[in-house]
C-alpha positions in Angstrom: -76.3 -5.9 29.0 -77.8 -9.4 29.1 -75.8 -10.3 26.0 -72.6 -9.4 27.9 -73.7 -11.4 30.9 -74.2 -14.4 28.6 -70.9 -13.9 27.0 -69.0 -13.7 30.3 -70.7 -16.8 31.5 -69.6 -18.7 28.3 -66.1 -17.3 28.6 -65.9 -18.5 32.2 -67.0 -21.9 31.1 -64.3 -22.0 28.4 -61.5 -21.0 30.7 -62.5 -23.5 33.3 -61.7 -26.3 30.9 -58.1 -27.6 31.4 -58.2 -29.0 27.9 -59.1 -25.6 26.4 -56.3 -23.8 28.4 -53.7 -26.3 27.1 -54.8 -25.8 23.5 -55.2 -22.0 23.7 -51.9 -21.1 25.5 -49.6 -24.0 26.4 -49.4 -25.8 23.0 -48.5 -22.7 20.9 -45.8 -21.6 23.3 -44.6 -25.2 23.8 -44.2 -25.8 20.1 -42.4 -22.5 19.6 -40.2 -23.3 22.6 -39.2 -26.7 21.1 -38.1 -24.9 17.9 -36.3 -22.3 20.0 -34.1 -24.9 21.6 -33.8 -26.9 18.4 -32.4 -24.0 16.4 -30.7 -22.1 19.2 -27.3 -23.8 18.7 -27.5 -23.4 14.9 -28.2 -19.7 15.2 -25.3 -19.3 17.7 -23.0 -21.3 15.4 -22.7 -23.8 18.3 -22.6 -27.3 16.9 -21.9 -26.9 13.3 -18.2 -27.0 12.3 -16.7 -27.8 9.0 -14.5 -30.9 9.4 -10.8 -30.8 8.3 -10.1 -32.6 5.0 -6.9 -34.6 5.0 -5.1 -33.7 1.7 -1.8 -35.3 0.6 0.1 -33.6 -2.2 2.7 -35.1 -4.5 4.4 -32.1 -6.1 6.6 -33.5 -8.9 6.7 -30.2 -10.9 10.2 -29.6 -12.3 9.4 -26.1 -13.5 9.5 -24.4 -16.8 10.2 -21.0 -18.2 11.4 -18.7 -15.4 8.8 -16.3 -14.0 8.1 -15.3 -10.5 4.9 -13.9 -9.0 5.2 -11.0 -6.7 5.5 -12.5 -3.2 3.1 -9.9 -1.7 0.3 -11.5 -3.8 1.0 -15.0 -2.6 -0.4 -16.2 0.8 2.1 -15.5 3.6 4.4 -13.7 1.1 6.2 -16.9 0.0 8.0 -17.3 -3.3 6.8 -19.5 -6.1 9.2 -20.4 -8.9 7.0 -23.1 -10.4 3.2 -23.6 -10.7 3.4 -26.5 -8.4 4.9 -24.4 -5.7 2.2 -21.8 -6.2 -0.5 -24.4 -5.6 1.2 -25.7 -2.5 1.7 -22.2 -1.1 -2.0 -21.5 -1.5 -3.0 -24.7 0.2 -0.6 -24.0 3.0 -2.0 -20.6 3.6 -3.6 -19.6 7.0 -7.1 -19.4 5.4 -6.9 -22.9 4.0 -5.6 -24.3 7.3 -9.1 -23.9 8.8 -10.4 -26.8 6.8 -7.4 -28.5 5.2 -4.9 -30.8 7.0 -2.0 -30.9 4.5 0.7 -33.6 4.1 3.2 -34.5 1.3 4.3 -37.6 -0.5 7.4 -38.0 -2.6 5.7 -39.9 -5.4 2.1 -40.5 -6.8 1.9 -44.1 -5.6 2.4 -43.2 -2.0 -0.2 -40.4 -2.3 -2.8 -42.7 -3.8 -2.0 -45.4 -1.3 -2.6 -43.0 1.5 -6.1 -42.4 0.2 -6.7 -46.1 -0.4 -5.7 -46.8 3.2 -8.0 -44.0 4.4 -5.1 -42.2 5.9 -6.0 -39.2 3.6 -9.2 -38.2 2.0 -7.8 -36.5 -1.1 -4.6 -36.8 -3.1 -3.4 -34.1 -5.4 -0.7 -35.1 -7.8 1.1 -32.4 -9.7 2.9 -33.9 -12.7 6.6 -33.1 -13.5 5.7 -31.2 -16.7 3.0 -29.1 -15.1 4.8 -25.8 -15.4 6.2 -26.6 -18.8 2.8 -27.6 -20.2 1.3 -24.5 -18.6 3.8 -22.3 -20.2 3.2 -23.8 -23.6 0.3 -21.9 -25.2 -0.9 -25.1 -26.8 0.0 -27.5 -23.9 -2.5 -29.1 -21.6 -1.6 -28.6 -17.9 -3.6 -31.1 -15.7 -3.6 -32.0 -12.1 -4.6 -35.5 -10.9 -7.4 -35.4 -8.2 -7.7 -38.7 -6.4 -10.3 -39.0 -3.6 -12.0 -41.5 -1.3 -15.2 -42.4 -3.1 -17.1 -42.8 0.2 -16.7 -39.1 1.1 -18.5 -36.1 -0.4 -18.4 -32.8 1.5 -14.7 -32.5 2.2 -13.4 -33.7 -1.3 -16.1 -31.6 -3.0 -14.8 -28.5 -1.3 -11.2 -29.2 -2.2 -12.2 -29.9 -5.8 -14.1 -26.6 -6.0 -11.0 -24.8 -4.7 -8.8 -26.4 -7.3 -11.3 -25.9 -10.1 -11.5 -22.2 -9.2 -7.7 -21.9 -9.2 -7.3 -23.7 -12.5 -10.0 -21.6 -14.1 -8.2 -18.5 -13.0 -4.9 -19.7 -14.2 -6.3 -20.7 -17.6 -6.8 -17.0 -18.2 -3.0 -16.8 -18.4 -3.0 -18.8 -21.6 -5.7 -16.6 -23.1 -3.5 -13.5 -22.2 -0.5 -15.1 -23.8 -2.4 -16.0 -27.0 -3.8 -12.5 -27.3 -0.4 -11.0 -26.7 1.4 -13.2 -29.3 -1.3 -12.5 -31.8 -1.3 -8.7 -31.4 2.3 -7.9 -30.5 5.1 -7.6 -33.0 7.8 -10.4 -32.9 10.4 -8.1 -31.4 8.2 -7.8 -28.3 7.8 -11.5 -27.7 10.6 -11.2 -25.1 8.1 -9.5 -22.8 5.8 -12.5 -22.6 7.2 -13.5 -19.2 6.5 -10.0 -17.9 3.0 -10.1 -19.3 2.3 -13.4 -17.5 3.8 -12.0 -14.2 1.7 -8.9 -14.4 -1.5 -10.9 -15.1 -0.8 -13.2 -12.2 -0.1 -10.3 -9.9 -3.3 -8.5 -10.8 -5.5 -11.6 -10.8 -4.3 -12.7 -7.4 -4.7 -9.2 -6.0 -8.3 -9.1 -7.3 -9.0 -12.4 -5.8 -7.9 -11.1 -2.4 -10.1 -8.1 -2.8 -13.1 -10.3 -3.6 -12.4 -12.5 -0.6 -12.2 -9.4 1.6 -15.5 -8.2 0.3 -17.2 -11.5 0.9 -15.9 -11.7 4.4 -16.6 -8.1 5.4 -20.3 -8.4 6.0 -21.9 -5.2 7.3 -25.5 -4.5 8.4 -27.6 -1.9 6.3 -27.0 0.8 8.9 -23.3 0.6 8.4 -22.8 -0.4 12.1 -21.1 -3.7 12.8 -23.2 -6.1 14.8 -21.8 -8.4 17.5 -21.9 -12.2 17.1 -24.5 -12.3 19.9 -26.8 -9.9 18.1 -26.4 -11.7 14.8 -27.2 -15.0 16.5 -30.3 -13.5 18.1 -31.5 -12.0 14.9 -31.1 -15.4 13.1 -32.9 -17.2 15.8 -35.8 -14.7 15.9 -36.1 -14.9 12.1 -36.7 -18.7 12.5 -39.0 -18.8 15.5 -41.1 -15.6 14.9 -43.0 -16.9 11.9 -43.5 -20.3 13.7 -44.9 -18.6 16.8 -47.2 -16.4 14.7 -48.4 -19.4 12.7 -49.1 -21.4 15.9 -51.1 -18.5 17.3 -53.2 -18.2 14.2 -53.6 -22.0 13.9 -54.9 -22.4 17.4 -56.9 -19.1 17.4 -59.1 -20.7 14.7 -59.4 -23.8 16.8 -60.5 -21.7 19.7 -63.1 -19.8 17.7 -64.6 -23.1 16.5 -64.6 -24.8 19.9 -66.1 -21.8 21.7 -68.8 -21.5 19.1 -69.6 -25.2 19.6 -71.0 -24.3 23.0 -74.2 -23.3 21.1 -74.6 -26.9 20.0 -73.7 -28.3 23.4 -76.3 -26.2 25.2 -78.8 -27.2 22.6 -78.1 -30.9 23.3 -78.2 -30.2 27.1 -81.6 -28.5 26.7 -80.3 -25.3 28.4 -80.6 -23.3 25.2 -84.3 -24.1 24.6 -85.0 -23.1 28.2 -83.2 -19.8 27.7 -85.5 -19.2 24.7 -88.5 -19.4 27.0 -87.3 -16.6 29.2 -88.2 -12.9 28.5 -84.7 -12.5 27.0 -85.0 -12.4 23.2 -83.5 -15.0 21.0 -81.4 -12.3 19.3 -79.9 -11.2 22.6 -79.1 -14.8 23.6 -77.4 -15.6 20.3 -75.6 -12.2 20.4 -74.2 -13.1 23.8 -73.0 -16.5 22.5 -71.3 -14.9 19.5 -69.8 -12.2 21.7 -68.3 -14.9 23.9 -66.5 -16.4 20.9 -65.0 -13.0 20.0 -63.9 -12.2 23.6 -62.4 -15.7 24.1 -60.3 -15.5 20.9 -59.3 -11.9 21.9 -57.9 -13.0 25.2 -56.0 -15.9 23.6 -54.4 -13.7 20.9 -53.5 -10.9 23.3 -52.0 -13.2 25.9 -50.0 -15.1 23.2 -48.7 -11.9 21.7 -47.5 -10.6 25.1 -46.2 -14.0 26.2 -44.2 -14.5 23.0 -42.7 -11.0 23.4 -41.7 -11.6 27.0 -40.4 -15.2 26.6 -38.9 -15.2 23.1 -38.4 -11.4 22.6 -40.4 -11.6 19.3 -41.0 -8.2 17.7 -44.5 -8.2 16.3 -44.2 -4.7 14.7 -45.3 -1.2 15.6 -48.2 -0.8 18.1 -50.6 0.4 15.4 -49.7 -2.5 13.1 -50.2 -5.0 16.0 -53.6 -3.6 16.7 -54.7 -3.8 13.1 -53.2 -7.3 12.6 -54.6 -8.7 15.8 -58.1 -7.3 15.1 -58.2 -8.9 11.7 -57.1 -12.3 13.1 -59.6 -12.2 16.0 -62.6 -11.3 13.9 -61.8 -13.8 11.2 -61.1 -16.7 13.6 -64.3 -16.0 15.6 -66.6 -15.7 12.6 -65.0 -18.7 10.9 -65.9 -20.8 14.0 -69.5 -19.6 14.0 -69.7 -20.3 10.3 -68.4 -23.9 10.6 -70.6 -24.8 13.6 -73.7 -23.6 11.8 -73.3 -26.5 9.4 -73.1 -29.2 12.2 -76.1 -31.1 13.4 -74.6 -31.8 16.8 -71.4 -31.6 18.8 -70.5 -35.2 17.9 -69.6 -34.0 14.4 -67.0 -31.7 16.0 -64.3 -34.4 15.3 -64.8 -33.8 11.6 -64.6 -30.0 12.2 -61.3 -30.2 14.2 -59.6 -33.1 12.6 -60.5 -32.3 9.1 -61.5 -28.8 8.1 -59.5 -26.8 10.6 -56.4 -28.9 10.3 -56.4 -28.8 6.5 -57.2 -25.1 6.1 -54.7 -24.3 8.9 -51.9 -26.2 7.2 -52.7 -24.6 3.9 -52.6 -21.2 5.5 -49.2 -21.8 7.0 -47.5 -23.0 3.7 -45.8 -19.7 3.3 -44.2 -20.2 6.7 -43.0 -23.7 6.0 -41.5 -22.5 2.7 -40.0 -19.3 4.0 -36.4 -20.3 3.0 -37.3 -21.5 -0.5 -38.1 -18.6 -2.8 -39.8 -20.9 -5.4 -41.8 -22.8 -2.9 -42.6 -19.6 -1.0 -44.0 -18.0 -4.1 -46.3 -20.9 -4.8 -47.2 -21.1 -1.1 -48.2 -17.5 -0.9 -50.7 -18.1 -3.7 -52.1 -21.3 -2.3 -52.4 -20.1 1.2 -54.6 -17.2 0.2 -57.3 -19.7 -0.7 -58.2 -20.0 3.0 -58.7 -17.3 5.6 -55.7 -18.5 7.7 -53.5 -17.6 4.8 -54.6 -14.0 4.9 -54.1 -13.9 8.6 -50.5 -15.2 8.2 -50.0 -12.5 5.6 -51.2 -9.8 7.9 -48.9 -11.1 10.7 -45.9 -11.2 8.3 -46.5 -7.7 7.1 -46.7 -6.4 10.6 -43.5 -8.2 11.6 -41.6 -7.0 8.5 -42.7 -3.4 9.0 -44.4 -3.3 5.6 -46.2 -0.1 4.6 -49.3 0.4 6.6 -51.4 0.6 3.4 -50.4 -3.0 2.6 -51.4 -4.2 6.0 -54.7 -2.3 5.9 -55.5 -3.9 2.5 -54.8 -7.4 3.9 -56.9 -6.7 7.0 -59.7 -5.4 4.9 -59.8 -8.7 3.0 -59.8 -10.5 6.4 -62.8 -8.3 7.4 -64.6 -9.3 4.2 -64.0 -12.9 5.0 -65.3 -12.3 8.6 -68.5 -10.5 7.4 -69.3 -13.3 5.0 -68.7 -16.0 7.6 -70.6 -14.2 10.3 -73.7 -13.4 8.1 -74.0 -17.0 6.8 -73.4 -18.4 10.3 -75.9 -16.1 12.1 -78.6 -16.7 9.4 -78.2 -20.5 9.7 -78.5 -20.4 13.5 -81.5 -18.0 13.4 -83.2 -20.3 10.9 -82.3 -23.3 13.1 -83.8 -21.9 16.3 -86.7 -20.1 14.6 
């Protein structure tokens, strides 16, 4: 009972400190709030729009052997009697209008001049013999791509579109070569039909692929609203950050609360306590219990506050209990362990500015590298060299609804860390005050 009284007295002393309150509760929530507002517009698709690229086309194609692609396989159902017309029709389609501002020039010089004068960003020049060369099995059909060298994103997108188109069309020549090599001479008259069939099938498949890419569905098969998608994206960003901040400052709280033992030693209140009928073991137990209870209050309040303010889902109730217990025990015992090596409270600057900051940042590597698979893999290994890394893993497993067995394994390792830190710290303090 006396140990509990001592613990409550130390807790009251900690929560009377404005500085401690700021670091325990305000800073973690404030940092998360900053990220919440920073990434809020991105998650909602607010401020990011792909700028229109001004493209000028000089279509000089005079045509070649007569073939016509089925209009239903061309954007907007238009006809295309030449390869140049096919390219223009694709670039004029409704899908392309979202990021292409198209104009035309009667000759190549005007098209290039428009780019040189920065009236356009890209000039596409289709030569007069384009369809003819394309129809020739051994011909070389090329398009001139002329761009403003000071620009990157827009021209790169247009170049990628043209490259994809040309790569697809190059398959036509392969089809023709294979047909001419395998078919008897009397069937050569069907070459045009083969080309038309190939174009119709390839364009139809391209439409199917586009539809598949755009028709994104959740795993449940139920379509989510834009608002739900935005909220999920935002939570996926801020949830690990809030969890990392909670763990980072929980270890700071454990260390600062345990430092009260050193402060009371310097203030001569601890030696006076040792002269009372209360045993030294009871006094030290009360001090250590204060560390555990203070960190417990901090973690519980932050978990509830983050749920109410940011709607963060920490996992199932059982997972939260297991995860929180592992974090609290490890942060508390780590604080006792570190303070047992200090001669006085003046060395606390080394403790807070050095050890806790370095180990805390190492433990959060996996959070910083969450969007980079290669970096995350390395970070997951490096972070496990410090107890904060195991605490982050337990938190992540709880939020991701990983199997309870995995969470229990991680928590068990946290408990092992805790026992080691606690035993070493208590022995050193007992030896110090013997």
